[in-house]
C-alpha positions as a LaTeX table, in Angstrom:
\begin{tabular}{lrrr}
\hline
Residue & $x$ (\AA) & $y$ (\AA) & $z$ (\AA) \\
\hline
Met1 & 2.92 & $-8.83$ & $-12.16$ \\
Arg2 & 1.48 & $-7.55$ & $-8.88$ \\
Thr3 & $-2.25$ & $-6.96$ & $-8.56$ \\
Lys4 & $-1.82$ & $-3.19$ & $-8.08$ \\
Thr5 & 0.32 & $-3.06$ & $-11.23$ \\
Phe6 & $-2.43$ & $-4.84$ & $-13.17$ \\
Ala7 & $-4.97$ & $-2.32$ & $-11.83$ \\
Lys8 & $-2.79$ & 0.53 & $-13.07$ \\
Arg9 & $-2.44$ & $-1.12$ & $-16.48$ \\
Ile10 & $-6.22$ & $-1.54$ & $-16.69$ \\
Ala11 & $-6.63$ & 2.16 & $-15.89$ \\
Gln12 & $-4.22$ & 3.03 & $-18.71$ \\
Phe13 & $-6.11$ & 0.78 & $-21.15$ \\
Ala14 & $-9.30$ & 2.66 & $-20.21$ \\
Leu15 & $-7.60$ & 6.02 & $-20.69$ \\
Ser16 & $-6.41$ & 4.92 & $-24.13$ \\
Lys17 & $-10.08$ & 5.14 & $-25.22$ \\
Lys18 & $-10.63$ & 8.47 & $-23.46$ \\
Ala19 & $-12.43$ & 7.13 & $-20.39$ \\
Ser20 & $-12.95$ & 9.85 & $-17.80$ \\
Asp21 & $-12.83$ & 10.02 & $-14.00$ \\
Val22 & $-10.69$ & 6.89 & $-13.79$ \\
Ile23 & $-10.00$ & 5.73 & $-10.25$ \\
Ile24 & $-8.49$ & 2.73 & $-8.51$ \\
Met25 & $-10.26$ & 1.81 & $-5.28$ \\
Asp26 & $-8.30$ & $-0.27$ & $-2.77$ \\
Val27 & $-11.03$ & $-2.41$ & $-1.22$ \\
Arg28 & $-8.80$ & $-4.97$ & 0.53 \\
Asp29 & $-9.73$ & $-3.71$ & 4.01 \\
Val30 & $-13.42$ & $-3.36$ & 3.14 \\
Thr31 & $-14.39$ & $-6.61$ & 1.41 \\
Asp32 & $-13.18$ & $-10.04$ & 0.34 \\
Val33 & $-14.81$ & $-9.66$ & $-3.09$ \\
Ala34 & $-11.64$ & $-8.25$ & $-4.67$ \\
Asp35 & $-8.47$ & $-6.35$ & $-3.86$ \\
Tyr36 & $-9.13$ & $-3.43$ & $-6.21$ \\
Phe37 & $-11.94$ & $-1.88$ & $-8.20$ \\
Val38 & $-11.07$ & 0.13 & $-11.28$ \\
Val39 & $-13.92$ & 2.52 & $-12.04$ \\
Cys40 & $-14.28$ & 4.80 & $-15.06$ \\
Ser41 & $-16.89$ & 6.71 & $-17.03$ \\
Ala42 & $-17.78$ & 6.99 & $-20.71$ \\
Asp43 & $-19.92$ & 9.49 & $-22.60$ \\
Ser44 & $-21.86$ & 7.03 & $-24.78$ \\
Asp45 & $-22.70$ & 3.35 & $-25.09$ \\
Thr46 & $-20.27$ & 3.20 & $-28.02$ \\
Gln47 & $-17.50$ & 4.49 & $-25.78$ \\
Val48 & $-18.46$ & 2.05 & $-23.00$ \\
Lys49 & $-17.91$ & $-0.75$ & $-25.51$ \\
Ala50 & $-14.65$ & 0.74 & $-26.80$ \\
Val51 & $-13.27$ & 1.16 & $-23.27$ \\
Ser52 & $-14.27$ & $-2.34$ & $-22.14$ \\
Asp53 & $-12.90$ & $-3.86$ & $-25.37$ \\
Ala54 & $-9.59$ & $-2.00$ & $-24.90$ \\
Ile55 & $-9.32$ & $-3.33$ & $-21.35$ \\
Met56 & $-10.10$ & $-6.91$ & $-22.38$ \\
Asp57 & $-7.71$ & $-6.76$ & $-25.37$ \\
Gly58 & $-4.97$ & $-5.19$ & $-23.27$ \\
Met59 & $-5.32$ & $-7.71$ & $-20.47$ \\
Glu60 & $-5.42$ & $-10.56$ & $-22.98$ \\
Ser61 & $-2.09$ & $-9.31$ & $-24.36$ \\
Leu62 & $-0.76$ & $-9.66$ & $-20.80$ \\
Gly63 & $-2.11$ & $-13.21$ & $-20.59$ \\
Ser64 & $-5.22$ & $-12.51$ & $-18.53$ \\
Ala65 & $-8.85$ & $-12.97$ & $-19.58$ \\
Pro66 & $-11.80$ & $-11.93$ & $-17.44$ \\
Trp67 & $-13.19$ & $-14.67$ & $-15.23$ \\
His68 & $-16.64$ & $-13.19$ & $-15.71$ \\
Arg69 & $-18.19$ & $-10.21$ & $-17.50$ \\
Glu70 & $-21.59$ & $-8.54$ & $-17.35$ \\
Gly71 & $-23.36$ & $-5.76$ & $-19.23$ \\
Val72 & $-21.40$ & $-6.10$ & $-22.46$ \\
Ser73 & $-24.56$ & $-6.20$ & $-24.61$ \\
Asn74 & $-26.39$ & $-3.48$ & $-22.60$ \\
Lys75 & $-23.40$ & $-1.08$ & $-22.67$ \\
Gln76 & $-24.52$ & 1.08 & $-19.75$ \\
Trp77 & $-22.46$ & $-0.56$ & $-17.00$ \\
Val78 & $-19.90$ & $-3.18$ & $-17.96$ \\
Val79 & $-18.34$ & $-5.26$ & $-15.19$ \\
Leu80 & $-15.15$ & $-7.20$ & $-15.94$ \\
Asp81 & $-14.13$ & $-9.57$ & $-13.15$ \\
Tyr82 & $-10.43$ & $-10.43$ & $-13.06$ \\
Val83 & $-10.87$ & $-12.10$ & $-9.63$ \\
Asp84 & $-8.54$ & $-9.78$ & $-7.65$ \\
Ile85 & $-9.59$ & $-6.75$ & $-9.71$ \\
Val86 & $-13.14$ & $-5.86$ & $-10.69$ \\
Val87 & $-13.50$ & $-3.26$ & $-13.44$ \\
His88 & $-16.59$ & $-1.03$ & $-13.74$ \\
Val89 & $-17.09$ & 0.91 & $-16.99$ \\
Phe90 & $-20.10$ & 3.20 & $-16.59$ \\
Leu91 & $-22.10$ & 5.60 & $-18.68$ \\
Lys92 & $-21.73$ & 8.85 & $-16.73$ \\
Glu93 & $-25.40$ & 8.94 & $-15.67$ \\
Met94 & $-25.26$ & 5.34 & $-14.43$ \\
Arg95 & $-22.12$ & 6.03 & $-12.42$ \\
Lys96 & $-23.82$ & 8.94 & $-10.67$ \\
Phe97 & $-26.88$ & 6.81 & $-9.94$ \\
Tyr98 & $-25.00$ & 3.83 & $-8.46$ \\
Ser99 & $-22.26$ & 5.92 & $-6.83$ \\
Leu100 & $-19.79$ & 3.14 & $-6.02$ \\
Glu101 & $-17.45$ & 5.66 & $-4.44$ \\
Lys102 & $-20.07$ & 6.37 & $-1.75$ \\
Leu103 & $-21.16$ & 2.75 & $-1.44$ \\
Trp104 & $-17.56$ & 1.69 & $-0.78$ \\
Gly105 & $-16.73$ & 4.91 & 1.07 \\
Asp106 & $-14.18$ & 3.29 & 3.40 \\
Ala107 & $-11.96$ & 2.28 & 0.47 \\
Ser108 & $-8.96$ & 4.39 & $-0.39$ \\
Ile109 & $-9.30$ & 6.02 & $-3.82$ \\
Glu110 & $-6.49$ & 6.84 & $-6.20$ \\
Pro111 & $-7.37$ & 9.01 & $-9.22$ \\
Val112 & $-5.57$ & 8.01 & $-12.42$ \\
Glu113 & $-4.84$ & 10.58 & $-15.08$ \\
Asp114 & $-3.59$ & 10.16 & $-18.60$ \\
Lys115 & 0.15 & 10.56 & $-18.73$ \\
Pro116 & 0.89 & 13.76 & $-20.61$ \\
Lys117 & 2.97 & 13.52 & $-23.73$ \\
Ser118 & 6.38 & 15.10 & $-23.55$ \\
Thr119 & 6.27 & 18.72 & $-24.67$ \\
Arg120 & 10.01 & 19.09 & $-24.98$ \\
Ala121 & 11.34 & 19.70 & $-28.43$ \\
Pro122 & 13.71 & 17.02 & $-29.67$ \\
Arg123 & 17.38 & 17.79 & $-29.10$ \\
Lys124 & 19.36 & 18.94 & $-32.05$ \\
Lys125 & 22.39 & 16.88 & $-32.90$ \\
Lys126 & 25.64 & 18.67 & $-32.44$ \\
Glu127 & 27.23 & 19.42 & $-35.74$ \\
Ala128 & 30.81 & 18.32 & $-36.21$ \\
Ser129 & 33.35 & 21.13 & $-36.19$ \\
Glu130 & 34.87 & 21.85 & $-39.54$ \\
\hline
\end{tabular}
């Protein structure tokens, strides 16, 4: 799987636990630290844990474990390092304070939104003519 595809999957894992303001930052032209940052916010330390656990579980199901992780016990800013992708799960206040989007302002940013569920009613089967 391509690195960008993994970043998109990570974003979806975060959204599965109602993370907000999920973005993918393409930092390839800005730094050699990683290719992409996935950044998201949570409303509570419990949600920070739920989001980071969902990402780790989801990536593990795809055969990838984090190379390094930080902040898991503190639950205010969790960093999951997948080498080419670094994930940042923030409490909202912490995200505002550290403002990675401004710090890495030259990176291109792609917002990721939860895919809406289909609102179409199921099709009715055609009844056989009598």
